[in-house]
GUKE-886109 format. One line per 3 residues: number of its first residue (from 0); for each residue x, y, z of N, C-alpha, C. Coordinates in pm, whole numbers, plus 50000, padded with zeros to 5 digits. Layout:
BEGIN
NUM> X/Y/Z/X/Y/Z/X/Y/Z; ...
% end
This chain:
BEGIN
0> 25401/23459/18140/25456/23346/18067/25436/23217/18148; 25381/23118/18089/25356/22991/18156/25485/22909/18159; 25508/22841/18269/25628/22759/18287/25623/22637/18194
3> 25724/22618/18118/25731/22501/18028/25832/22404/18085; 25782/22301/18153/25870/22207/18223/25958/22131/18127; 25912/22094/18011/25984/22007/17921/26107/22071/17860
6> 26123/22203/17870/26243/22260/17807/26366/22250/17896; 26347/22195/18018/26458/22172/18110/26494/22023/18110; 26616/21993/18076/26661/21858/18058/26664/21782/18192
9> 26614/21659/18192/26629/21572/18310/26766/21502/18298; 26850/21525/18399/26984/21468/18401/26983/21331/18467; 26899/21317/18568/26892/21193/18641/26751/21185/18703
12> 26701/21063/18712/26570/21046/18777/26575/20922/18863; 26498/20926/18970/26483/20809/19060/26334/20795/19087; 26288/20675/19090/26147/20647/19109/26131/20566/19239
15> 26031/20606/19322/26002/20535/19447/25855/20495/19443; 25829/20366/19432/25692/20314/19445/25658/20311/19591; 25550/20376/19632/25514/20386/19773/25373/20334/19789
18> 25356/20204/19790/25225/20146/19802/25161/20130/19665; 25031/20099/19671/24961/20071/19548/24918/20196/19471; 24907/20308/19540/24851/20427/19479/24953/20541/19458
21> 25065/20540/19526/25156/20652/19525/25290/20617/19462; 25338/20710/19381/25473/20698/19327/25538/20835/19337; 25664/20834/19377/25739/20957/19387/25852/20955/19281
24> 25873/21071/19217/25987/21084/19121/26076/21195/19170; 26206/21169/19171/26308/21266/19210/26389/21292/19084; 26370/21408/19022/26437/21442/18897/26540/21555/18921
27> 26662/21530/18872/26762/21637/18867/26750/21699/18729; 26731/21828/18726/26713/21897/18599/26819/22002/18578; 26850/22024/18448/26949/22124/18410/26878/22235/18334
30> 26912/22358/18373/26853/22472/18300/26941/22507/18180; 26892/22595/18098/26973/22639/17982/27102/22703/18021; 27108/22761/18140/27230/22832/18184/27318/22737/18265
33> 27300/22601/18250/27381/22502/18317/27370/22511/18467; 27256/22542/18519/27229/22534/18661/27143/22409/18689; 27137/22364/18812/27065/22245/18843/26968/22267/18955
36> 26858/22189/18950/26760/22192/19059/26693/22056/19059; 26612/22031/19160/26544/21907/19180/26393/21928/19178; 26323/21836/19108/26178/21835/19122/26143/21707/19191
39> 26054/21718/19287/26000/21599/19356/25853/21595/19318; 25813/21489/19256/25677/21475/19209/25609/21356/19275; 25491/21380/19329/25407/21272/19386/25293/21251/19290
42> 25281/21127/19236/25167/21086/19156/25081/20995/19240; 24956/21031/19257/24861/20950/19335/24748/20907/19245; 24726/20776/19239/24616/20723/19160/24484/20766/19226
45> 24390/20819/19145/24263/20862/19199/24180/20737/19235; 24100/20753/19338/24022/20641/19390/23924/20588/19284; 23872/20677/19202/23776/20632/19099/23843/20572/18976
48> 23975/20567/18978/24051/20504/18872/24060/20581/18744; 24026/20710/18748/24027/20785/18620/24151/20876/18610; 24267/20824/18641/24389/20902/18623/24461/20922/18753
51> 24544/21024/18754/24633/21057/18864/24623/21203/18906; 24648/21226/19033/24673/21362/19082/24822/21378/19093; 24870/21496/19056/25014/21520/19059/25044/21644/19144
54> 25138/21625/19235/25189/21737/19317/25340/21747/19298; 25388/21867/19284/25526/21884/19254/25591/21993/19341; 25716/21963/19383/25796/22058/19460/25922/22087/19378
57> 25959/22212/19368/26083/22251/19300/26180/22290/19410; 26295/22225/19410/26396/22248/19512/26524/22302/19448; 26557/22424/19487/26673/22492/19426/26797/22477/19512
60> 26915/22484/19451/27044/22452/19515/27065/22532/19643; 27017/22657/19650/27040/22737/19771/26958/22686/19889; 26863/22595/19863/26781/22542/19969/26810/22395/20003
63> 26901/22331/19931/26926/22187/19947/26959/22154/20094; 27059/22222/20148/27110/22187/20281/27004/22205/20389; 26935/22321/20382/26832/22349/20486/26711/22258/20467
66> 26675/22226/20344/26561/22137/20318/26590/21999/20378; 26702/21938/20347/26741/21808/20397/26747/21810/20549; 26803/21917/20603/26814/21928/20750/26678/21926/20815
69> 26587/22008/20765/26452/22016/20823/26370/21889/20801; 26389/21825/20682/26321/21697/20655/26372/21591/20757; 26506/21584/20772/26561/21487/20870/26513/21515/21013
72> 26503/21643/21049/26452/21678/21185/26309/21627/21202; 26226/21646/21100/26088/21605/21112/26076/21452/21117; 26154/21382/21035/26148/21235/21033/26201/21181/21167
75> 26314/21237/21211/26371/21194/21342/26279/21215/21460; 26206/21328/21456/26107/21356/21560/25998/21247/21565; 25947/21214/21450/25844/21108/21442/25906/20974/21488
78> 26019/20939/21439/26078/20809/21472/26112/20796/21619; 26174/20901/21676/26223/20884/21814/26126/20933/21919; 26045/21036/21891/25957/21090/21993/25810/21047/21983
81> 25760/21040/21860/25617/21013/21843/25587/20863/21823; 25673/20792/21753/25649/20648/21722/25775/20569/21748; 25830/20573/21870/25959/20503/21890/25954/20352/21881
84> 25835/20290/21894/25825/20145/21888/25785/20095/21750; 25759/20186/21658/25715/20144/21522/25834/20089/21442; 25814/19985/21368/25917/19925/21284/25915/19992/21145
87> 25991/20102/21133/25997/20172/21007/26061/20095/20896; 26141/19994/20928/26208/19914/20824/26120/19803/20771; 26006/19784/20830/25913/19677/20787/25883/19688/20636
90> 25847/19803/20588/25809/19821/20449/25929/19802/20358; 26048/19848/20404/26170/19830/20323/26199/19682/20308; 26181/19604/20413/26206/19458/20405/26102/19393/20309
93> 25976/19435/20320/25873/19382/20231/25907/19415/20087; 25948/19537/20059/25985/19578/19921/26103/19496/19868; 26202/19476/19956/26318/19396/19917/26278/19254/19887
96> 26192/19193/19972/26144/19059/19947/26071/19052/19815; 25987/19152/19786/25911/19153/19661/26004/19162/19541; 26106/19252/19550/26202/19268/19444/26280/19138/19423
99> 26319/19073/19533/26394/18948/19521/26309/18836/19458; 26181/18830/19497/26095/18726/19438/26070/18752/19289; 26058/18879/19250/26040/18910/19107/26167/18882/19028
102> 26286/18911/19087/26412/18884/19020/26430/18732/19003; 26390/18651/19106/26399/18510/19096/26308/18458/18985; 26187/18514/18978/26092/18472/18875/26145/18505/18738
105> 26207/18623/18719/26265/18660/18592/26376/18567/18554; 26460/18526/18652/26568/18433/18624/26514/18299/18582; 26405/18252/18645/26342/18127/18603/26293/18136/18463
108> 26233/18245/18423/26182/18266/18290/26296/18264/18190; 26410/18324/18224/26527/18332/18135/26588/18192/18116; 26582/18105/18217/26644/17976/18210/26572/17882/18111
111> 26445/17912/18083/26370/17831/17988/26424/17858/17847; 26472/17754/17783/26518/17776/17647/26439/17686/17552; 26414/17735/17436/26330/17661/17340/26419/17615/17230
% end
């Protein structure tokens, strides 16, 4: 039997734009038996511009704690041991600046009345 993703309700979703080509989706899904799990989807725009590649991870409740723990260990190792001088907040600041400039532009557009 082939897995039918659409029959499981999305309860909550979060989208993370990661550069020009990558987008991550974090979806909380509910099964028919009222259980919950997370799907993490990476969409990457193909270089030739003919669509996207999609990679998906299914994360079940029994693995949440250990998954987050191991992910944090890996990230901490890179931040503190491998790249201690790298400014990891640089891209977060750039994203915040971009969002603020877009919000300001939207506000300017709203102030125009005809």
